[in-house]
N, C-alpha and C positions, 0 to 999 in steps of 0.2 A: 471677621470670619463668620460665614453662614453656618447656622446650626444644621446638623445632619438630621435625617428622619430618625425615628425611634430605633434604638439599638443599632444604628448605622445602616438600617435596611432601606433599600429603595422602595418608594411607594408606587413605582411604575413597572409595568410588565415590559417584555421585549417589544411589544407593539405600542408602547408609550400610553397605555391605558392604566388607570388606577387599579392596583392589584388588591385582591382580598386577603393577601398574606399579612397585611398590617392593618390594625384597627385605627381608623382616622377619627373616631369619635372618642368621647370620654369613658363610656360605659362598655363593659364586656360581660357576657354570660359564659361561665365555664361549667360544663356538664360532665361529671365523672360517673361512669357506669360501665361495668365490664362488658355489657351487651349493647352499648350505645351505637356501635358501628355495624351491628348484625341484625338488629331488630327493625322490621319495616315500620312499625308504629312510631319509632323514634323520629323518622323523617317528618311526620305530621307534627310531632311535638316541637321539633326544631322550627318548623314553619310558624307555629303559634308563638314561640319565644321571640323570633325575629320581628314579630309585630310589635313587641315592646322594646327590645334592645337588639339592634341590627347585628352586632358582631358576636358570633358564637363559636367557641372552640370546644370540641369534645375529646375526651380521653377515656381510655379503657384500663389505665393503670395509674396508681397513685404517684409513682415516682416522676413520671412525665408531667403530671398535673402540677405537682409541687414545683418542679423546675420552671414551668411556664409562669406560675404565679409569682415566683421570685423575680423573674426577668422583667415582667410587665408591671413595674412598681408605679408607673405614672398613670395607670388606669384605675377606675373604680370597678371592682370585680364583684359580681353576684354569682355565688357558687351553688350549683345544684348537684347533690350527691345521692347515690342510691342508698337503700337501707342497709346494705351489707358492707358499707365503708368502715374501715378501721377507725376506732375512736382516737387513736394517736394521730391519725391524719387530721381529724377535726381540730385537735389541739394545736397542731403545727400551723395550719392555715389561719386559725383564729388569731394568731399573733401578728399577722401581716396587716399593716395599716390599709393597704389597697383593697383588702377583702372587706366589703361593706356588709354583706348578709350571706347567710348559709341556709339553704332549704333542703330538707331531707325528703326525698321522693320515695315512699315505701308503702307497703301494704299492711305492715304491723306497726301502727302508730304508738301503741302503748309500750312497746319494747324499747323505744328510743326517747321517751319523755324526759328521762333523767339528764340526757345530753343537753337539752335546752336549759335546764336549771343551772348547769355548770358553765355554759358558754353563751354570753349575751348576744352574740351575732347570729346564733341559730334562731331563725324566725319562726320555725314551725315544722310540722311533719304532715305531708300531703299525700293523700291517696289518689286524689283527682287532679289532673294537670291544670284544669281550668281554674281551680281554687288557688293553685300555686301561682299561676300567671296573674290573677287578680291581686294577690299579695305583692308580687314583684312590681306591678304597676305603681302601687302606693309607695313602696319602699324607694323606687327609682325617683319618683317625684320628690319625696322628702330628701333624697340624697343629693339633689341639685343644690341644696343649701349646705352640704358637707363638702364644700370645695376645698381643694388644696390651695387655699387663698394665699398663704404665705410662701409656700414652696414654689408655686408656679405662676401666681397671678400678681403678687406684690413682692418686688425684688429690691434689695439694697442696691443703691447706685454706686457700688464699688466699681473700680476701673474695668474689671473683666465684664461685669454686667452692663456697664455703660457702653462699651464697645459694641456688645451684642444689641443693646437697645437702639443705639444710634444707627447702626447698620440696617436693622430691620425697619425702623421708622423711615429711613431715607429711601429704602426700596418702596415703601408704601407711598412716599411723597412723589416718587417718579411715576408709579403706576397710576395714581389718581389724576395725573395731568395729561395722560396720553389719550389721543383720539382713537377709539377703537372702531373697527368695522364689524359687520354682523357675524363674522367668523368667531369672534371672542365669545359671544353668548351661546353660539351653537356648540363650540368646544366645551364650554362649561356644562351645558345640558348633557352632551354626549358622555362626558367623563362621569357625571353623576349617575346616569343610567347604567353605565358599565359597572361602577362600584356597587350599586344597590341592586344588581341583577338578582332576581329571585325573591325580592322583597316587594310584594304587591302594594302594601300600604305606602311605602316611600315612592314607588313608581307612580302611584296616583298623585302624590304631592308634586312630583316632577312634571306630570301632565298639566296640572293646574298652573304651575309656574310658567311652563312653556306657552300656554294659551293666554294667560292673563297678565303676565308681569309687565310692569311699566317702571321706568327709572324712578319716578316719584314714589313708588311703593317699596323702595329698598328697605326703609326702616321697619315697615310692617313685617316684611319677610324675615328680617334679622331678629326681631323682638318677639316672635312666637315660635313655638316648638316645631321647627321644620328641619329638613335635612340641611338647609343652608346654615341655620343657627348652630346645629350640632357640629358640622364640619368646620365652620369658620371659628367658632369659639375655641375649639381644641387647637386649631392651627395658630391662632393668636397667642395662646398660652405657651405653646412649646416652640413658637416661631418657625412653623413649618412653611418654608418659602414655596414649596411645590404646590401646596393647596392655595396659597395666596396668589400664585401665578395663574392657576386655573380659574380662580374667582375674580380675576383682575377687573373685569368690566363691572361686576356687581359691587366690588369694593369702591370703585370710582363713583358709581351711582350713590352708594351709601354715604360717602364723604360729602358729595355735592349736596345731597339732601340734608345732611346734618348742618352744613353751613347755612342753608336757607332757614332751617328750623331754629337754629341758634339766634339768628337775627330777629326772627319773629318772637322768640322767647324774651329777648332783651327789651323789645318794644312793649311787651305785655305786663311784665312783672313790675312791682312798685319800685324795687331797688335792684336795678339790673346788675350792679357790680358784685353784690354779695348774696349768698344763699347757703342754707344749711340743709344737708340731706342725710339720710340714714340707711344703713344696710345691716341686716341681721342675719346671722348664720351660726351653725354649729362648727366646732373646731376641735381637733385632737389636742391633747396636752402638749404634745411635741411641737405642733405648729404654734400654739400659744406661747410657748417658751421662746421660740425663735423670734416671735414678734416682740416680746419683752426686751430681748437683747438689742433691738433696733430703735428703742426710744431715743428721741432727739435726732435721729438720722433721717436722711432723705431716701425715700423709696419711690419706685415707679410702678405703675399699674400695667401689667402685661396682657390686658384683655379689655374689652368693653365691660362696663359694670352698670347694671340697672338698679338704681337706688330709689328710695321713697322720700317724698317731702314730709310725710306723716310718720312720726316716730312710732306711734302705736301700731301702725300697719307693719313696720319693719320688725317689731318685736314678735309678731305672729309667727315668724319663721323659726323661732327657737322656743316657742311657748310650751310645746309638749314633746318630750324626748324620752318617753318611758322605754322605747325599744332601742334608744341610743344612749344608754346610761354612761357609757365610757367617754362621752363628748362634753365639751364645755360650750356654754351659751355665750355668744359674743355679739355686742352691738357696736357698730362703727358710727361715730358722729363725724361727718365730713363737712368742713367749711370750704365753700367755693368762692372764688373771686374772678370775675370775668376780665378784670384788668390785669390779672397775673397770668391766667391760663392762656396758653397759646393755641389750644385746640378747642373746638366747640363742644359744649354740653347742651343737651336739648331736653325739653319736656315732650313726652310721647303719648300722652293720654289719647289724643285724637288720632294718633298714628299707629296704635297697637291693636291687634286683634284681641288682646286681653281686656277683660272688663274691670281690671283692678283700678284703684284710684291713681291720682297723679304720680308720675314717676319722672326721674331725671336720668338720662343715659349719659354716663361719663365715658370719654373716648380712650382708646388705647394710648398708652404713653403718658398719661397724666402723672405729674410729680406731686408727692406729698411729703410732709414732715410729720413723723409720729410724735405728738406732743406728750401724751400720757396714756397709761394703761392701768386701770383700777378695777377692783372687784366690788360690787355693790352688796348690800345685805341680802338680796334675793339670789345671790350667787350668779349674777350676770356680769361678765367682763365688759367694761366700757373702754373703747379705744378711740382716742381723739386724734383726728387727722386734719391738717390744714394744707391747702394747695400752695405750692411754692414755684419759683422760677429758677432755672439753672442756667448759668452762663455757658456758652459753647466754648470748647477748646479750639485753638487755632487750626488744628488738623481737621476738625469737623467743618469749620467755616470754609477752609480751602477745598474740601471735598464737595461741598454744596456749590461753590463757585464753578467748579469744573463741570458738574453735570446739570446744574440748574442755571443755565444762561438765559438770555432773552428769548432764545428759540425754544419752542414747545418740545418737551421730551417725546421720543418715539420709542417703539419697541426695541430698536437697535440701541438706544440709550440704556434701556433696562438690561439688555444682554451684556453690554460693555461693563455696566456697574456690577453685575454678578461676577464677571471675570475679575474685576478689580478687587472684589471682596474675597478672592481666593478660591473660586470654584469654576474654572473654565469648562469642566466636564458638564456641570449643570447648565451653564450658559449655552453650550452647544446643543444640549438636549432640547432646551427651550426653543432655540432657533429652528431646529428640525421639526418640532411639534407645531410651531407657528406656521412654517412653510407648508407642511402636510395639510393642516386644517384649512389653510387658505386655498390650497389647490382643490380640496374636496368641495369647498363652498363655491369656488369659481366654476369648476366643471359642472356642478349642479345648476348654477345660474345660467350657464351657457347652454347646457343640454336642453333645458326646458324653456329657453328663450324668454327668460323672465323680464327682459327689457320691454317686451311687448305688453306687459301688464300695466305699463304707464299709459295714461290717457293722452298726455301732451307730447308732441314730437320732440320738443326741447328736452324733456325728461328722458326720453328714449335715447337721444344723442348723448346726454350726459352719462347715462347708465352704461352705454357701450364704451365710451371713452374711459370711464373709471374702471370698467372690467379689463380693458386693454392695459391700462396703467398698472393694475394689480398683477396681471400676468408678467408684465415687464419687471416688476419689483421682485418676483420670484424666479426670474431668469427663464421663463417659458416664452422665448422670443417668437416662435411660430404662432402661438396662440395670441400674443400681443398684436402681431401684424394682422392676423385674421380678423380681430375685432376692430382694429383701426380701419380696415377696409369697409367693414359694415357701417362704422360710424360715418366715414366720409361719404359713402353711397347714400346714406340717409340724409346727410346735409345737402348733397347735390339734388337728390330726388325731390326734396321738399322746398328747395330754394330758400333755406333758412336765412333770416336776417343776421348780419354779422354781429350786431350789437348783442344778440341773444347768445351767440356761441363764442365770443372772444375769450371768455374764461376757460372754455374747453380747449381752445388753442393753447392757452398757457399751460394746461395740464399735459398737453401732448408734446411740449417742447423737449423734455429730457429724453424720452424713449425714441422719438422720431429723429433725434440728432445723434443716435447711437449706432454702432455697427453690430449686426446680428450674425450669429453663427448658426446657420440652419443646415443640417445634414452635412456638416463639415465644410460648408461653403460660406465665405464671408459675404454678407449682403448688407449694404448700407440701409436700403429700404426698397420697398416695392415701387416700381415705376408708376403703377396706376394710382397709388396713394398720392405721390407727389404731383402727378398730373392733375388729379382732382383738386388737391389743396391749392396748387398754383392757379388753377382756373378760378377757384373761389376767391382767392386773393386778388386776382386781376379784375374780375367782374365787379367786385365790391370796392375797387379802388383803394385797397388797404395801403397804408403808408408805413415806411420803415421806421419812423420816429416813435412808433409804439414799441417799447423795448421788447416785450415778450414775443410779439408777432414778428418783429424784425429779426430776432434771433432764430426763430423757427425758419423763416424764409431764407436767411443766410445759410442755415444748415441744409436746407433743401438744395441750394446751389451745389454744395459739395456732393450731396446725394445724387443729384441729377447728373453730374459729371460721371459718377460711378455707374449709374444704371443706364444712361442713355448715350454715354460716350460722346458727350457734347462739351466743347470748351465754353465755359460760362463763368463769369465772375460778377461781383456785386455791381460793377459799373455798366454791365451790358445786359443784365437780366430783364430790365424793363423793356428794352427793345425786343428781346427774344419773346417775351410774353405777348407783346403787341402783335408780332408776326404770327405767333402760334395760335392766338385766340381772336385774330382779326375777323370781324363779321363780314 
């Protein structure tokens, strides 16, 4: 079964664009002020806050604010309140684990100082919004190490979690094997622009991605603080298949690059089979207790994890926590074995925009056994993990055999898989989105005659035939025929050598052997297309024992009967062609 979006809400609007009604990142800013929706200055403040954390919700009454905080327990919330807020409200929200920090925005700092002494999450009292934002930036950076690691990133491999993990991993396995066209990256960029509308900082990042992205840079983009990292990291943790679908081409590039880098790593390190890495973070007592209950059990990692080869460096992340006195310091020691792990782990020093020292990126779905959890004399909890292998159930093997055959998966394979996993509504939405995005891309390609951008004639012919084939695949028959006419005309006008275009003939076989419904009239194919193709075939002395070309020509015989009302069969067509094109 596929997990639904947060609180059962759809992340898409009626126009199939990402909606702002749901936070798709990990962090949220909540601003409580009775004048927040009436003050013009507040709009400028919102703009500044979005430069730090994109998702902002404003409230002008405490009851609605409390209800929202309770519902969005999966997010890390930074709460900004006005000076006239009731102290009982502060006491209530202070109890929620999802509330990371509280900032009091007021003109009378002295009147509220006692509040900070009694509540550790109250980070300060601010008269100037710029000072508040500087403090928020620091706290947000520190908060990246206060992850809900046990609750959402490291899960017990019980049967219910196993079904969820296997299903999600299998969707990824299908997506990373599909050959995508340019519409996939265009859709991803368009969706991100729509979601981050009004956020100038992120829009600039999207501009940079659109102008400079190459598939070999996927790891760089994923491992630095960008909109891609923030959206994908949250999506992996809560298994948001909608975001995974939108980022499908990037995820494929990411996995392909990880495979290459994994092989390079094994060639470079002294002992390729085994390696120890470290990960340091803060953790609530509740999370630590859950971890202790899973000692000796197998758990799986529900996200990518960036670890350090250097233990000292990992310890930096929990070295100072004066403002997080309610948290525990935890150091994970993780033993890797490339002979056991089925997914690639990679070193990313040369592939990251970060200047940090050597790191190892562990992939989604890595399986571990928790060996021990002990507290040291300096009050640091040490968690020892070793990677393990888990045998597949018979049902899982059968599922893979059904969808991962020798034939390469397609988008239709993915849609059918989503249906099989119990969500036909989502599968149909994906089909519709895929068709609409492809139409937009094709219409733009055709409108601007982008095939003329190619220097070589053979590339122009191939672009036109591919364009026609794509139209055929989305059932736009008239557009398909229109572009096949262009393709054939170019072949004839340039007297192209058959050896150069025979692969194009093979692409043209399925659509040209189909019946089209144009304007309510059944049309097998346009007479001029078949005339031109038959002429090419005759003048180049093509032979029927070439399977694909032979099938095309046999199909043309049927089409010629339809369009030219001529009785013609496979035994007499050579004679007909000789008469028709006799010099």
